[in-house]
N, C-alpha and C positions, 0 to 999 in steps of 0.2 A: 504494500500500500504506500501511497505517497500523500503528502500534504502540501498545500501552498499557503504561504504567509507573506505579509508585507514586510518590507525592511524594518528592522528594529534592532535594539542592542543585541549583537551576535552572542556575546558571552552568556547572557540570560537565556536566550533562545536555545543555545547549545545545552545548557543545564536541563532545561525543561523538556526539550524535544528528544533527548537521549533516553528519557524514561519510556517513551512510546516505541522506541526502536523501529522507526520508519524513516524513509527518505523524505527530506524536506526541501521543497523548492522555495527559494527566497526571491521575491520580486525586487529587482534592482533598477537603478537609473543610469549608472555609469560604470566605467571599467574599474574604478577604485573599489566600489561596492562589490562588483563581480569577483575581483581577486580576493577580497576579504571573505566572502561567502565560500568560495572554493577552498581557501586555506583552512577554514573551519569544518570542512566536510559537507557543506550544503551544496545544493544544485542551484546556480543562479539562473534567473529568467528575466529578460528585459520586459518591463511594462512599457509598451509603445502606444503612440497615438499618431494622428496624421502629421504632426509636426516633427516627429522623430526622424532622424537621418538613418534610413534603413540600410544604406550602403555600409555604414560602420559596423553594423551588427548582422550582416547577411547570413553568417553561418552560426549564429547564436540562437538559443531558445527564446521565443517571443510569446508574450501574452497581450491580449487586448481587452480592456475593460469595456464591456458592451453597454447595455442599458439604453440603446437607441438603435434605430434601423441603420443609421449612418455608420456607427461604430461596429455593429454586427457585420455589415457588408465589408467594412474595412478589414476585419479579421479574415474574411474569406479571401479578399483581394491579395493580402500579403501572405496567405497560407500560414497564419499564426498557429503555434502549437496549442495554445489555450485560449478559449473565449470565456472570460470571467464575467459573471453576472449578465447574461444575455437579456434578462428581463428584470423588472423591479415591480413597482405597483402597477405598471402598464405592461402589456404584452407586446414584445418586439420580436417574437420567435415564431416561425412557421415551418411547415413541412419542407418547403423549398430550401430554407436556410439549413435545416437539419441535413438534407441531402448534400448540399455544398460542403458543409463541415465534415461529413463522412468522407466525401471525395478527397478532401485536403488532409484527412486524418487529424483534424482539430478536435480537441477534447473540450466539452462544455463543462463549466465549473460553477457550482453554487458556492459562493463565499458565505459561510454560515454566520459569521459575526455580523454581517450587514443585516441579516434577518433578525438577529437578536436586538439590534439597536432601534427597531421600529415599534410603533405603538400597535395595539391589538388590531385595529382596522387595517393598517398597512401590512401587518403580518398575514392577515387573512388574504389580502390581495397577492402577496408573495406566494403563499402556499397554492392558491388557485392557479396562478400563472406558471409556477414550477411543476405542478402536476401536468399541465399542458406541455411544457418543455420536455419533460421526461417521456410523455406519451409520444411526441414527435421523434425524440431520440431513439426510443425503442423501435418505432416503425422503420426508421432508416439505419438502424444499427450504429448510430453515432455514440461515441463514448461520452459518458457523463460521470461525474463524481462530485461529492460534497467535500469541500476543503474547509479548514478552520477559518482561513481568510482573516486572521487576526493581525492587529497592529501592536498588540501587547502579548508577550509570550505566555503570560499566565491565563490567557483565554484559549489556548490550544485545546482542541477536542480530541478525545480518544478515537482511533480508527473505527472501533466497533460502533461508537455513537454515530459517527458520520455515515457509516455503512447502513445503519438502521434508518437514518433519515432518508437516504436514497431509496431504500426499500419502501418506506412509508409513502414516498412520492410515486412509487410504482416502477422504479427502475429494475430492469431485468439484469440480474447479476451474471447471466451467461454471456452477455455481450462483451464484458470486460473480465478477462481472467487475470491479467497482470499488466500493470502500467509501466513496467521496467523498460519497455521499448521506447518510451519518450525521454528517458534519461540518458 
């Protein structure tokens, strides 16, 4: 199993994440952060947007923060490794996008901490939209998983908890046996 977290104090993250004994991908912005993450045994991944110079990171792992039609299509265009938060309180995900992501071998990721930071009505909308996202991912065999997505290492979630959340959303575990091929 793997987890994705935002950049944060590496020393604290190392102490807490070693408890779960899983591979952790750290979202980074520059080469300095990338080198630090690699040095500590994490897997760096660049969080990119339309303003990012993709030529500098052409052979690196890339993630795009979705939450809009424009950003979701940008992830397809650059063949990102991860599409983080393709939906939020509004639905920006459809069957066509799921097919394109499958063709690019892009993994769809629900960043769990963002769900926790919402009020009850917004959480309801998240659940409703992610049930649809998972349904589309299942239909097109697109990889999906739930990541801690935390900005504070003390908010990491155990892999079993994240796996159960994916199952509650209706994700078919047979689609993804192992994510090691992305690392």
